[in-house]
PQR file of N, CA, C, O and H, with PARSE charges and radii, in Angstrom:
ATOM      1  N   UNK A   1     124.154 124.650  92.250 -0.4000 1.5000
ATOM      2  CA  UNK A   1     122.776 124.900  91.860 -0.0000 2.0000
ATOM      3  C   UNK A   1     122.256 126.073  92.698  0.5500 1.7000
ATOM      4  O   UNK A   1     122.562 126.189  93.885 -0.5500 1.4000
ATOM      5  N   UNK A   2     121.489 126.908  92.075 -0.4000 1.5000
ATOM      6  CA  UNK A   2     120.931 128.070  92.769 -0.0000 2.0000
ATOM      7  C   UNK A   2     119.934 127.627  93.829  0.5500 1.7000
ATOM      8  O   UNK A   2     119.222 126.638  93.651 -0.5500 1.4000
ATOM      9  H   UNK A   2     121.241 126.814  91.111  0.4000 1.0000
ATOM     10  N   UNK A   3     119.889 128.366  94.933 -0.4000 1.5000
ATOM     11  CA  UNK A   3     119.000 127.974  96.046 -0.0000 2.0000
ATOM     12  C   UNK A   3     117.532 127.854  95.657  0.5500 1.7000
ATOM     13  O   UNK A   3     116.857 126.929  96.110 -0.5500 1.4000
ATOM     14  H   UNK A   3     120.468 129.169  95.078  0.4000 1.0000
ATOM     15  N   UNK A   4     117.018 128.765  94.829 -0.4000 1.5000
ATOM     16  CA  UNK A   4     115.590 128.697  94.471 -0.0000 2.0000
ATOM     17  C   UNK A   4     115.311 127.498  93.555  0.5500 1.7000
ATOM     18  O   UNK A   4     114.216 126.937  93.590 -0.5500 1.4000
ATOM     19  H   UNK A   4     117.567 129.516  94.461  0.4000 1.0000
ATOM     20  N   UNK A   5     116.291 127.105  92.739 -0.4000 1.5000
ATOM     21  CA  UNK A   5     116.127 125.920  91.890 -0.0000 2.0000
ATOM     22  C   UNK A   5     116.146 124.672  92.771  0.5500 1.7000
ATOM     23  O   UNK A   5     115.336 123.762  92.594 -0.5500 1.4000
ATOM     24  H   UNK A   5     117.180 127.560  92.710  0.4000 1.0000
ATOM     25  N   UNK A   6     117.074 124.643  93.715 -0.4000 1.5000
ATOM     26  CA  UNK A   6     117.152 123.518  94.649 -0.0000 2.0000
ATOM     27  C   UNK A   6     115.851 123.382  95.438  0.5500 1.7000
ATOM     28  O   UNK A   6     115.343 122.278  95.635 -0.5500 1.4000
ATOM     29  H   UNK A   6     117.732 125.382  93.859  0.4000 1.0000
ATOM     30  N   UNK A   7     115.328 124.511  95.881 -0.4000 1.5000
ATOM     31  CA  UNK A   7     114.079 124.503  96.658 -0.0000 2.0000
ATOM     32  C   UNK A   7     112.921 124.003  95.799  0.5500 1.7000
ATOM     33  O   UNK A   7     112.077 123.246  96.278 -0.5500 1.4000
ATOM     34  H   UNK A   7     115.741 125.407  95.721  0.4000 1.0000
ATOM     35  N   UNK A   8     112.877 124.415  94.553 -0.4000 1.5000
ATOM     36  CA  UNK A   8     111.806 123.972  93.645 -0.0000 2.0000
ATOM     37  C   UNK A   8     111.894 122.471  93.396  0.5500 1.7000
ATOM     38  O   UNK A   8     110.870 121.788  93.371 -0.5500 1.4000
ATOM     39  H   UNK A   8     113.563 125.030  94.164  0.4000 1.0000
ATOM     40  N   UNK A   9     113.106 121.949  93.212 -0.4000 1.5000
ATOM     41  CA  UNK A   9     113.279 120.509  93.011 -0.0000 2.0000
ATOM     42  C   UNK A   9     112.897 119.725  94.259  0.5500 1.7000
ATOM     43  O   UNK A   9     112.265 118.674  94.167 -0.5500 1.4000
ATOM     44  H   UNK A   9     113.938 122.503  93.232  0.4000 1.0000
ATOM     45  N   UNK A  10     113.274 120.226  95.405 -0.4000 1.5000
ATOM     46  CA  UNK A  10     112.921 119.560  96.661 -0.0000 2.0000
ATOM     47  C   UNK A  10     111.401 119.518  96.824  0.5500 1.7000
ATOM     48  O   UNK A  10     110.851 118.504  97.254 -0.5500 1.4000
ATOM     49  H   UNK A  10     113.788 121.081  95.480  0.4000 1.0000
ATOM     50  N   UNK A  11     110.727 120.608  96.485 -0.4000 1.5000
ATOM     51  CA  UNK A  11     109.262 120.663  96.573 -0.0000 2.0000
ATOM     52  C   UNK A  11     108.632 119.702  95.570  0.5500 1.7000
ATOM     53  O   UNK A  11     107.646 119.039  95.891 -0.5500 1.4000
ATOM     54  H   UNK A  11     111.174 121.432  96.136  0.4000 1.0000
ATOM     55  N   UNK A  12     109.184 119.617  94.364 -0.4000 1.5000
ATOM     56  CA  UNK A  12     108.668 118.687  93.360 -0.0000 2.0000
ATOM     57  C   UNK A  12     108.825 117.252  93.833  0.5500 1.7000
ATOM     58  O   UNK A  12     107.915 116.440  93.663 -0.5500 1.4000
ATOM     59  H   UNK A  12     109.986 120.156  94.103  0.4000 1.0000
ATOM     60  N   UNK A  13     109.972 116.928  94.426 -0.4000 1.5000
ATOM     61  CA  UNK A  13     110.197 115.581  94.952 -0.0000 2.0000
ATOM     62  C   UNK A  13     109.216 115.265  96.072  0.5500 1.7000
ATOM     63  O   UNK A  13     108.675 114.162  96.145 -0.5500 1.4000
ATOM     64  H   UNK A  13     110.711 117.587  94.564  0.4000 1.0000
ATOM     65  N   UNK A  14     108.994 116.236  96.935 -0.4000 1.5000
ATOM     66  CA  UNK A  14     108.051 116.057  98.043 -0.0000 2.0000
ATOM     67  C   UNK A  14     106.634 115.835  97.506  0.5500 1.7000
ATOM     68  O   UNK A  14     105.904 114.981  98.009 -0.5500 1.4000
ATOM     69  H   UNK A  14     109.433 117.132  96.875  0.4000 1.0000
ATOM     70  N   UNK A  15     106.255 116.598  96.494 -0.4000 1.5000
ATOM     71  CA  UNK A  15     104.923 116.457  95.898 -0.0000 2.0000
ATOM     72  C   UNK A  15     104.767 115.090  95.237  0.5500 1.7000
ATOM     73  O   UNK A  15     103.712 114.465  95.345 -0.5500 1.4000
ATOM     74  H   UNK A  15     106.848 117.291  96.086  0.4000 1.0000
ATOM     75  N   UNK A  16     105.815 114.623  94.551 -0.4000 1.5000
ATOM     76  CA  UNK A  16     105.757 113.309  93.922 -0.0000 2.0000
ATOM     77  C   UNK A  16     105.604 112.223  94.986  0.5500 1.7000
ATOM     78  O   UNK A  16     104.772 111.325  94.851 -0.5500 1.4000
ATOM     79  H   UNK A  16     106.672 115.130  94.463  0.4000 1.0000
ATOM     80  N   UNK A  17     106.404 112.310  96.033 -0.4000 1.5000
ATOM     81  CA  UNK A  17     106.313 111.319  97.108 -0.0000 2.0000
ATOM     82  C   UNK A  17     104.913 111.282  97.706  0.5500 1.7000
ATOM     83  O   UNK A  17     104.373 110.207  97.964 -0.5500 1.4000
ATOM     84  H   UNK A  17     107.080 113.039  96.143  0.4000 1.0000
ATOM     85  N   UNK A  18     104.335 112.437  97.921 -0.4000 1.5000
ATOM     86  CA  UNK A  18     102.972 112.506  98.465 -0.0000 2.0000
ATOM     87  C   UNK A  18     101.958 111.905  97.501  0.5500 1.7000
ATOM     88  O   UNK A  18     101.002 111.254  97.924 -0.5500 1.4000
ATOM     89  H   UNK A  18     104.774 113.311  97.711  0.4000 1.0000
ATOM     90  N   UNK A  19     102.164 112.122  96.213 -0.4000 1.5000
ATOM     91  CA  UNK A  19     101.232 111.622  95.201 -0.0000 2.0000
ATOM     92  C   UNK A  19     101.270 110.105  95.090  0.5500 1.7000
ATOM     93  O   UNK A  19     100.235 109.478  94.862 -0.5500 1.4000
ATOM     94  H   UNK A  19     102.940 112.651  95.870  0.4000 1.0000
ATOM     95  N   UNK A  20     102.449 109.504  95.246 -0.4000 1.5000
ATOM     96  CA  UNK A  20     102.574 108.052  95.054 -0.0000 2.0000
ATOM     97  C   UNK A  20     102.395 107.246  96.335  0.5500 1.7000
ATOM     98  O   UNK A  20     102.106 106.051  96.276 -0.5500 1.4000
ATOM     99  H   UNK A  20     103.290 110.014  95.431  0.4000 1.0000
ATOM    100  N   UNK A  21     102.559 107.872  97.467 -0.4000 1.5000
ATOM    101  CA  UNK A  21     102.520 107.156  98.751 -0.0000 2.0000
ATOM    102  C   UNK A  21     101.292 106.251  98.924  0.5500 1.7000
ATOM    103  O   UNK A  21     101.448 105.113  99.369 -0.5500 1.4000
ATOM    104  H   UNK A  21     102.794 108.843  97.515  0.4000 1.0000
ATOM    105  N   UNK A  22     100.086 106.709  98.592 -0.4000 1.5000
ATOM    106  CA  UNK A  22      98.911 105.854  98.805 -0.0000 2.0000
ATOM    107  C   UNK A  22      98.920 104.559  97.982  0.5500 1.7000
ATOM    108  O   UNK A  22      98.180 103.628  98.299 -0.5500 1.4000
ATOM    109  H   UNK A  22      99.960 107.633  98.231  0.4000 1.0000
ATOM    110  N   UNK A  23      99.736 104.490  96.942 -0.4000 1.5000
ATOM    111  CA  UNK A  23      99.706 103.357  96.028 -0.0000 2.0000
ATOM    112  C   UNK A  23     100.915 102.422  96.137  0.5500 1.7000
ATOM    113  O   UNK A  23     100.978 101.417  95.429 -0.5500 1.4000
ATOM    114  H   UNK A  23     100.337 105.246  96.684  0.4000 1.0000
ATOM    115  N   UNK A  24     101.854 102.734  96.995 -0.4000 1.5000
ATOM    116  CA  UNK A  24     103.090 101.960  97.053 -0.0000 2.0000
ATOM    117  C   UNK A  24     102.876 100.501  97.450  0.5500 1.7000
ATOM    118  O   UNK A  24     103.473  99.606  96.852 -0.5500 1.4000
ATOM    119  H   UNK A  24     101.803 103.550  97.569  0.4000 1.0000
ATOM    120  N   UNK A  25     102.039 100.255  98.439 -0.4000 1.5000
ATOM    121  CA  UNK A  25     101.789  98.859  98.850 -0.0000 2.0000
ATOM    122  C   UNK A  25     101.148  98.054  97.728  0.5500 1.7000
ATOM    123  O   UNK A  25     101.561  96.927  97.452 -0.5500 1.4000
ATOM    124  H   UNK A  25     101.554 100.983  98.924  0.4000 1.0000
ATOM    125  N   UNK A  26     100.144  98.628  97.083 -0.4000 1.5000
ATOM    126  CA  UNK A  26      99.484  97.933  95.974 -0.0000 2.0000
ATOM    127  C   UNK A  26     100.448  97.688  94.825  0.5500 1.7000
ATOM    128  O   UNK A  26     100.446  96.613  94.224 -0.5500 1.4000
ATOM    129  H   UNK A  26      99.809  99.544  97.307  0.4000 1.0000
ATOM    130  N   UNK A  27     101.275  98.686  94.519 -0.4000 1.5000
ATOM    131  CA  UNK A  27     102.247  98.537  93.437 -0.0000 2.0000
ATOM    132  C   UNK A  27     103.261  97.448  93.777  0.5500 1.7000
ATOM    133  O   UNK A  27     103.603  96.622  92.931 -0.5500 1.4000
ATOM    134  H   UNK A  27     101.277  99.559  95.007  0.4000 1.0000
ATOM    135  N   UNK A  28     103.732  97.452  95.004 -0.4000 1.5000
ATOM    136  CA  UNK A  28     104.701  96.434  95.423 -0.0000 2.0000
ATOM    137  C   UNK A  28     104.099  95.038  95.322  0.5500 1.7000
ATOM    138  O   UNK A  28     104.727  94.125  94.785 -0.5500 1.4000
ATOM    139  H   UNK A  28     103.455  98.123  95.692  0.4000 1.0000
ATOM    140  N   UNK A  29     102.896  94.873  95.832 -0.4000 1.5000
ATOM    141  CA  UNK A  29     102.230  93.563  95.767 -0.0000 2.0000
ATOM    142  C   UNK A  29     102.005  93.118  94.328  0.5500 1.7000
ATOM    143  O   UNK A  29     102.165  91.941  94.003 -0.5500 1.4000
ATOM    144  H   UNK A  29     102.386  95.615  96.269  0.4000 1.0000
ATOM    145  N   UNK A  30     101.639  94.045  93.484 -0.4000 1.5000
ATOM    146  CA  UNK A  30     101.404  93.723  92.074 -0.0000 2.0000
ATOM    147  C   UNK A  30     102.711  93.286  91.396  0.5500 1.7000
ATOM    148  O   UNK A  30     102.741  92.285  90.679 -0.5500 1.4000
ATOM    149  H   UNK A  30     101.509  95.000  93.748  0.4000 1.0000
ATOM    150  N   UNK A  31     103.770  94.033  91.626 -0.4000 1.5000
ATOM    151  CA  UNK A  31     105.068  93.687  91.028 -0.0000 2.0000
ATOM    152  C   UNK A  31     105.563  92.337  91.541  0.5500 1.7000
ATOM    153  O   UNK A  31     106.119  91.549  90.775 -0.5500 1.4000
ATOM    154  H   UNK A  31     103.745  94.846  92.209  0.4000 1.0000
ATOM    155  N   UNK A  32     105.366  92.068  92.820 -0.4000 1.5000
ATOM    156  CA  UNK A  32     105.755  90.768  93.380 -0.0000 2.0000
ATOM    157  C   UNK A  32     104.937  89.641  92.764  0.5500 1.7000
ATOM    158  O   UNK A  32     105.460  88.556  92.511 -0.5500 1.4000
ATOM    159  H   UNK A  32     104.914  92.708  93.442  0.4000 1.0000
ATOM    160  N   UNK A  33     103.659  89.897  92.524 -0.4000 1.5000
ATOM    161  CA  UNK A  33     102.814  88.850  91.939 -0.0000 2.0000
ATOM    162  C   UNK A  33     103.208  88.554  90.488  0.5500 1.7000
ATOM    163  O   UNK A  33     103.063  87.426  90.018 -0.5500 1.4000
ATOM    164  H   UNK A  33     103.234  90.778  92.730  0.4000 1.0000
ATOM    165  N   UNK A  34     103.698  89.555  89.797 -0.4000 1.5000
ATOM    166  CA  UNK A  34     104.119  89.354  88.410 -0.0000 2.0000
ATOM    167  C   UNK A  34     105.433  88.583  88.311  0.5500 1.7000
ATOM    168  O   UNK A  34     105.613  87.752  87.421 -0.5500 1.4000
ATOM    169  H   UNK A  34     103.816  90.472  90.179  0.4000 1.0000
ATOM    170  N   UNK A  35     106.342  88.868  89.232 -0.4000 1.5000
ATOM    171  CA  UNK A  35     107.692  88.298  89.124 -0.0000 2.0000
ATOM    172  C   UNK A  35     107.880  87.029  89.947  0.5500 1.7000
ATOM    173  O   UNK A  35     108.767  86.230  89.648 -0.5500 1.4000
ATOM    174  H   UNK A  35     106.196  89.543  89.955  0.4000 1.0000
ATOM    175  N   UNK A  36     107.067  86.833  90.969 -0.4000 1.5000
ATOM    176  CA  UNK A  36     107.178  85.681  91.875 -0.0000 2.0000
ATOM    177  C   UNK A  36     108.520  85.659  92.615  0.5500 1.7000
ATOM    178  O   UNK A  36     108.938  84.614  93.114 -0.5500 1.4000
ATOM    179  H   UNK A  36     106.346  87.482  91.211  0.4000 1.0000
ATOM    180  N   UNK A  37     109.188  86.802  92.684 -0.4000 1.5000
ATOM    181  CA  UNK A  37     110.480  86.920  93.354 -0.0000 2.0000
ATOM    182  C   UNK A  37     110.531  88.279  94.052  0.5500 1.7000
ATOM    183  O   UNK A  37     110.225  89.301  93.438 -0.5500 1.4000
ATOM    184  H   UNK A  37     108.848  87.651  92.279  0.4000 1.0000
ATOM    185  N   UNK A  38     110.912  88.297  95.317 -0.4000 1.5000
ATOM    186  CA  UNK A  38     110.947  89.572  96.026 -0.0000 2.0000
ATOM    187  C   UNK A  38     111.987  90.521  95.421  0.5500 1.7000
ATOM    188  O   UNK A  38     111.736  91.722  95.318 -0.5500 1.4000
ATOM    189  H   UNK A  38     111.160  87.466  95.815  0.4000 1.0000
ATOM    190  N   UNK A  39     113.136  90.003  95.027 -0.4000 1.5000
ATOM    191  CA  UNK A  39     114.166  90.863  94.435 -0.0000 2.0000
ATOM    192  C   UNK A  39     113.723  91.409  93.084  0.5500 1.7000
ATOM    193  O   UNK A  39     113.837  92.607  92.823 -0.5500 1.4000
ATOM    194  H   UNK A  39     113.339  89.028  95.111  0.4000 1.0000
ATOM    195  N   UNK A  40     113.221  90.532  92.233 -0.4000 1.5000
ATOM    196  CA  UNK A  40     112.754  90.984  90.920 -0.0000 2.0000
ATOM    197  C   UNK A  40     111.556  91.908  91.054  0.5500 1.7000
ATOM    198  O   UNK A  40     111.423  92.875  90.304 -0.5500 1.4000
ATOM    199  H   UNK A  40     113.129  89.559  92.445  0.4000 1.0000
ATOM    200  N   UNK A  41     110.685  91.612  92.010 -0.4000 1.5000
ATOM    201  CA  UNK A  41     109.520  92.463  92.244 -0.0000 2.0000
ATOM    202  C   UNK A  41     109.916  93.858  92.689  0.5500 1.7000
ATOM    203  O   UNK A  41     109.331  94.848  92.249 -0.5500 1.4000
ATOM    204  H   UNK A  41     110.793  90.827  92.619  0.4000 1.0000
ATOM    205  N   UNK A  42     110.919  93.937  93.571 -0.4000 1.5000
ATOM    206  CA  UNK A  42     111.391  95.248  94.017 -0.0000 2.0000
ATOM    207  C   UNK A  42     112.077  95.998  92.874  0.5500 1.7000
ATOM    208  O   UNK A  42     111.932  97.215  92.754 -0.5500 1.4000
ATOM    209  H   UNK A  42     111.394  93.133  93.928  0.4000 1.0000
ATOM    210  N   UNK A  43     112.820  95.278  92.039 -0.4000 1.5000
ATOM    211  CA  UNK A  43     113.436  95.915  90.865 -0.0000 2.0000
ATOM    212  C   UNK A  43     112.373  96.463  89.924  0.5500 1.7000
ATOM    213  O   UNK A  43     112.489  97.587  89.435 -0.5500 1.4000
ATOM    214  H   UNK A  43     112.938  94.290  92.136  0.4000 1.0000
ATOM    215  N   UNK A  44     111.344  95.672  89.671 -0.4000 1.5000
ATOM    216  CA  UNK A  44     110.256  96.108  88.797 -0.0000 2.0000
ATOM    217  C   UNK A  44     109.552  97.330  89.380  0.5500 1.7000
ATOM    218  O   UNK A  44     109.199  98.257  88.651 -0.5500 1.4000
ATOM    219  H   UNK A  44     111.249  94.759  90.068  0.4000 1.0000
ATOM    220  N   UNK A  45     109.352  97.327  90.686 -0.4000 1.5000
ATOM    221  CA  UNK A  45     108.718  98.464  91.347 -0.0000 2.0000
ATOM    222  C   UNK A  45     109.589  99.721  91.195  0.5500 1.7000
ATOM    223  O   UNK A  45     109.078 100.803  90.906 -0.5500 1.4000
ATOM    224  H   UNK A  45     109.638  96.574  91.278  0.4000 1.0000
ATOM    225  N   UNK A  46     110.892  99.570  91.391 -0.4000 1.5000
ATOM    226  CA  UNK A  46     111.792 100.717  91.252 -0.0000 2.0000
ATOM    227  C   UNK A  46     111.788 101.245  89.820  0.5500 1.7000
ATOM    228  O   UNK A  46     111.755 102.456  89.603 -0.5500 1.4000
ATOM    229  H   UNK A  46     111.307  98.691  91.626  0.4000 1.0000
ATOM    230  N   UNK A  47     111.820 100.350  88.855 -0.4000 1.5000
ATOM    231  CA  UNK A  47     111.783 100.780  87.450 -0.0000 2.0000
ATOM    232  C   UNK A  47     110.491 101.532  87.149  0.5500 1.7000
ATOM    233  O   UNK A  47     110.493 102.532  86.430 -0.5500 1.4000
ATOM    234  H   UNK A  47     111.847  99.366  89.031  0.4000 1.0000
ATOM    235  N   UNK A  48     109.397 101.042  87.706 -0.4000 1.5000
ATOM    236  CA  UNK A  48     108.105 101.692  87.499 -0.0000 2.0000
ATOM    237  C   UNK A  48     108.094 103.079  88.122  0.5500 1.7000
ATOM    238  O   UNK A  48     107.615 104.034  87.511 -0.5500 1.4000
ATOM    239  H   UNK A  48     109.396 100.230  88.290  0.4000 1.0000
ATOM    240  N   UNK A  49     108.622 103.193  89.342 -0.4000 1.5000
ATOM    241  CA  UNK A  49     108.659 104.494  90.016 -0.0000 2.0000
ATOM    242  C   UNK A  49     109.580 105.471  89.295  0.5500 1.7000
ATOM    243  O   UNK A  49     109.279 106.662  89.223 -0.5500 1.4000
ATOM    244  H   UNK A  49     109.011 102.417  89.839  0.4000 1.0000
ATOM    245  N   UNK A  50     110.681 104.991  88.768 -0.4000 1.5000
ATOM    246  CA  UNK A  50     111.586 105.867  88.006 -0.0000 2.0000
ATOM    247  C   UNK A  50     110.879 106.383  86.759  0.5500 1.7000
ATOM    248  O   UNK A  50     110.950 107.570  86.440 -0.5500 1.4000
ATOM    249  H   UNK A  50     110.926 104.023  88.827  0.4000 1.0000
ATOM    250  N   UNK A  51     110.206 105.491  86.068 -0.4000 1.5000
ATOM    251  CA  UNK A  51     109.475 105.878  84.855 -0.0000 2.0000
ATOM    252  C   UNK A  51     108.379 106.891  85.200  0.5500 1.7000
ATOM    253  O   UNK A  51     108.179 107.871  84.483 -0.5500 1.4000
ATOM    254  H   UNK A  51     110.149 104.527  86.327  0.4000 1.0000
ATOM    255  N   UNK A  52     107.679 106.644  86.298 -0.4000 1.5000
ATOM    256  CA  UNK A  52     106.618 107.560  86.730 -0.0000 2.0000
ATOM    257  C   UNK A  52     107.206 108.918  87.104  0.5500 1.7000
ATOM    258  O   UNK A  52     106.645 109.956  86.754 -0.5500 1.4000
ATOM    259  H   UNK A  52     107.842 105.848  86.881  0.4000 1.0000
ATOM    260  N   UNK A  53     108.324 108.913  87.807 -0.4000 1.5000
ATOM    261  CA  UNK A  53     108.944 110.166  88.224 -0.0000 2.0000
ATOM    262  C   UNK A  53     109.406 110.979  87.016  0.5500 1.7000
ATOM    263  O   UNK A  53     109.182 112.188  86.955 -0.5500 1.4000
ATOM    264  H   UNK A  53     108.780 108.070  88.092  0.4000 1.0000
ATOM    265  N   UNK A  54     110.045 110.321  86.064 -0.4000 1.5000
ATOM    266  CA  UNK A  54     110.511 111.026  84.871 -0.0000 2.0000
ATOM    267  C   UNK A  54     109.345 111.668  84.118  0.5500 1.7000
ATOM    268  O   UNK A  54     109.452 112.794  83.631 -0.5500 1.4000
ATOM    269  H   UNK A  54     110.227 109.339  86.113  0.4000 1.0000
ATOM    270  N   UNK A  55     108.253 110.953  84.031 -0.4000 1.5000
ATOM    271  CA  UNK A  55     107.072 111.490  83.367 -0.0000 2.0000
ATOM    272  C   UNK A  55     106.455 112.617  84.189  0.5500 1.7000
ATOM    273  O   UNK A  55     106.064 113.653  83.650 -0.5500 1.4000
ATOM    274  H   UNK A  55     108.166 110.039  84.426  0.4000 1.0000
ATOM    275  N   UNK A  56     106.374 112.402  85.493 -0.4000 1.5000
ATOM    276  CA  UNK A  56     105.726 113.359  86.379 -0.0000 2.0000
ATOM    277  C   UNK A  56     106.514 114.660  86.481  0.5500 1.7000
ATOM    278  O   UNK A  56     105.924 115.739  86.524 -0.5500 1.4000
ATOM    279  H   UNK A  56     106.692 111.561  85.931  0.4000 1.0000
ATOM    280  N   UNK A  57     107.840 114.568  86.519 -0.4000 1.5000
ATOM    281  CA  UNK A  57     108.661 115.775  86.682 -0.0000 2.0000
ATOM    282  C   UNK A  57     108.537 116.691  85.464  0.5500 1.7000
ATOM    283  O   UNK A  57     108.663 117.910  85.585 -0.5500 1.4000
ATOM    284  H   UNK A  57     108.320 113.692  86.484  0.4000 1.0000
ATOM    285  N   UNK A  58     108.289 116.098  84.282 -0.4000 1.5000
ATOM    286  CA  UNK A  58     108.091 116.908  83.075 -0.0000 2.0000
ATOM    287  C   UNK A  58     106.764 117.655  83.135  0.5500 1.7000
ATOM    288  O   UNK A  58     106.660 118.813  82.730 -0.5500 1.4000
ATOM    289  H   UNK A  58     108.186 115.108  84.184  0.4000 1.0000
ATOM    290  N   UNK A  59     105.751 116.958  83.652 -0.4000 1.5000
ATOM    291  CA  UNK A  59     104.417 117.553  83.733 -0.0000 2.0000
ATOM    292  C   UNK A  59     103.680 116.920  84.914  0.5500 1.7000
ATOM    293  O   UNK A  59     103.051 115.871  84.774 -0.5500 1.4000
ATOM    294  H   UNK A  59     105.836 116.017  83.981  0.4000 1.0000
ATOM    295  N   UNK A  60     103.766 117.578  86.095 -0.4000 1.5000
ATOM    296  CA  UNK A  60     103.070 117.030  87.263 -0.0000 2.0000
ATOM    297  C   UNK A  60     101.581 116.843  86.979  0.5500 1.7000
ATOM    298  O   UNK A  60     100.923 117.697  86.384 -0.5500 1.4000
ATOM    299  H   UNK A  60     104.277 118.430  86.209  0.4000 1.0000
ATOM    300  N   UNK A  61     101.083 115.704  87.423 -0.4000 1.5000
ATOM    301  CA  UNK A  61      99.685 115.378  87.165 -0.0000 2.0000
ATOM    302  C   UNK A  61      99.148 114.518  88.302  0.5500 1.7000
ATOM    303  O   UNK A  61      99.898 114.039  89.152 -0.5500 1.4000
ATOM    304  H   UNK A  61     101.617 115.011  87.906  0.4000 1.0000
ATOM    305  N   UNK A  62      97.863 114.339  88.293 -0.4000 1.5000
ATOM    306  CA  UNK A  62      97.213 113.466  89.263 -0.0000 2.0000
ATOM    307  C   UNK A  62      97.723 112.039  89.062  0.5500 1.7000
ATOM    308  O   UNK A  62      97.844 111.576  87.928 -0.5500 1.4000
ATOM    309  H   UNK A  62      97.254 114.729  87.602  0.4000 1.0000
ATOM    310  N   UNK A  63      98.014 111.362  90.130 -0.4000 1.5000
ATOM    311  CA  UNK A  63      98.494 109.991  90.061 -0.0000 2.0000
ATOM    312  C   UNK A  63      97.388 109.078  90.575  0.5500 1.7000
ATOM    313  O   UNK A  63      96.720 109.387  91.562 -0.5500 1.4000
ATOM    314  H   UNK A  63      97.916 111.739  91.051  0.4000 1.0000
ATOM    315  N   UNK A  64      97.205 107.954  89.894 -0.4000 1.5000
ATOM    316  CA  UNK A  64      96.203 106.980  90.337 -0.0000 2.0000
ATOM    317  C   UNK A  64      96.825 105.593  90.352  0.5500 1.7000
ATOM    318  O   UNK A  64      97.905 105.374  89.804 -0.5500 1.4000
ATOM    319  H   UNK A  64      97.747 107.704  89.092  0.4000 1.0000
ATOM    320  N   UNK A  65      96.143 104.681  90.976 -0.4000 1.5000
ATOM    321  CA  UNK A  65      96.598 103.288  91.016 -0.0000 2.0000
ATOM    322  C   UNK A  65      96.724 102.731  89.596  0.5500 1.7000
ATOM    323  O   UNK A  65      97.703 102.057  89.278 -0.5500 1.4000
ATOM    324  H   UNK A  65      95.266 104.859  91.421  0.4000 1.0000
ATOM    325  N   UNK A  66      95.755 103.006  88.758 -0.4000 1.5000
ATOM    326  CA  UNK A  66      95.772 102.513  87.382 -0.0000 2.0000
ATOM    327  C   UNK A  66      96.967 103.080  86.609  0.5500 1.7000
ATOM    328  O   UNK A  66      97.527 102.403  85.747 -0.5500 1.4000
ATOM    329  H   UNK A  66      94.959 103.554  89.016  0.4000 1.0000
ATOM    330  N   UNK A  67      97.351 104.302  86.911 -0.4000 1.5000
ATOM    331  CA  UNK A  67      98.494 104.934  86.260 -0.0000 2.0000
ATOM    332  C   UNK A  67      99.742 104.075  86.424  0.5500 1.7000
ATOM    333  O   UNK A  67     100.478 103.872  85.458 -0.5500 1.4000
ATOM    334  H   UNK A  67      96.896 104.852  87.611  0.4000 1.0000
ATOM    335  N   UNK A  68      99.992 103.570  87.621 -0.4000 1.5000
ATOM    336  CA  UNK A  68     101.167 102.739  87.862 -0.0000 2.0000
ATOM    337  C   UNK A  68     101.074 101.399  87.153  0.5500 1.7000
ATOM    338  O   UNK A  68     102.058 100.914  86.595 -0.5500 1.4000
ATOM    339  H   UNK A  68      99.394 103.735  88.405  0.4000 1.0000
ATOM    340  N   UNK A  69      99.905 100.812  87.176 -0.4000 1.5000
ATOM    341  CA  UNK A  69      99.764  99.494  86.571 -0.0000 2.0000
ATOM    342  C   UNK A  69      99.933  99.560  85.052  0.5500 1.7000
ATOM    343  O   UNK A  69     100.350  98.582  84.431 -0.5500 1.4000
ATOM    344  H   UNK A  69      99.106 101.206  87.629  0.4000 1.0000
ATOM    345  N   UNK A  70      99.618 100.688  84.463 -0.4000 1.5000
ATOM    346  CA  UNK A  70      99.824 100.866  83.022 -0.0000 2.0000
ATOM    347  C   UNK A  70     101.277 101.218  82.707  0.5500 1.7000
ATOM    348  O   UNK A  70     101.759 100.962  81.604 -0.5500 1.4000
ATOM    349  H   UNK A  70      99.279 101.483  84.967  0.4000 1.0000
ATOM    350  N   UNK A  71     101.962 101.799  83.669 -0.4000 1.5000
ATOM    351  CA  UNK A  71     103.309 102.319  83.456 -0.0000 2.0000
ATOM    352  C   UNK A  71     104.420 101.291  83.628  0.5500 1.7000
ATOM    353  O   UNK A  71     105.502 101.452  83.063 -0.5500 1.4000
ATOM    354  H   UNK A  71     101.570 102.008  84.565  0.4000 1.0000
ATOM    355  N   UNK A  72     104.172 100.253  84.389 -0.4000 1.5000
ATOM    356  CA  UNK A  72     105.301  99.382  84.707 -0.0000 2.0000
ATOM    357  C   UNK A  72     105.894  98.774  83.446  0.5500 1.7000
ATOM    358  O   UNK A  72     105.195  98.574  82.453 -0.5500 1.4000
ATOM    359  H   UNK A  72     103.294 100.122  84.848  0.4000 1.0000
ATOM    360  N   UNK A  73     107.202  98.480  83.493 -0.4000 1.5000
ATOM    361  CA  UNK A  73     107.934  98.086  82.291 -0.0000 2.0000
ATOM    362  C   UNK A  73     107.392  96.870  81.530  0.5500 1.7000
ATOM    363  O   UNK A  73     107.665  96.738  80.337 -0.5500 1.4000
ATOM    364  H   UNK A  73     107.771  98.642  84.299  0.4000 1.0000
ATOM    365  N   UNK A  74     106.655  96.005  82.162 -0.4000 1.5000
ATOM    366  CA  UNK A  74     106.121  94.843  81.460 -0.0000 2.0000
ATOM    367  C   UNK A  74     105.094  95.283  80.419  0.5500 1.7000
ATOM    368  O   UNK A  74     104.965  94.660  79.365 -0.5500 1.4000
ATOM    369  H   UNK A  74     106.434  96.113  83.131  0.4000 1.0000
ATOM    370  N   UNK A  75     104.362  96.363  80.719 -0.4000 1.5000
ATOM    371  CA  UNK A  75     103.386  96.884  79.749 -0.0000 2.0000
ATOM    372  C   UNK A  75     103.987  97.892  78.799  0.5500 1.7000
ATOM    373  O   UNK A  75     103.407  98.153  77.745 -0.5500 1.4000
ATOM    374  H   UNK A  75     104.466  96.869  81.575  0.4000 1.0000
ATOM    375  N   UNK A  76     105.106  98.459  79.124 -0.4000 1.5000
ATOM    376  CA  UNK A  76     105.709  99.420  78.201 -0.0000 2.0000
ATOM    377  C   UNK A  76     106.178 100.600  78.893  0.5500 1.7000
ATOM    378  O   UNK A  76     106.713 101.513  78.265 -0.5500 1.4000
ATOM    379  H   UNK A  76     105.577  98.247  79.981  0.4000 1.0000
TER
END
């Protein structure tokens, strides 16, 4: 991969991490409350973050707490 492409991807990943960081605890607690299992809750959280990342990488946007709660796989 070309260095400037690698640098752009690294910056995009860093921006995504910064955007989601404030909501990770709330998302984790919400997923745990839905599944009643720490393993299933963590899986649900990971699936939600993957879905959010795939959407975000196509078109970076403002991230909110409500965005995650609407995105998790139980809702679609």
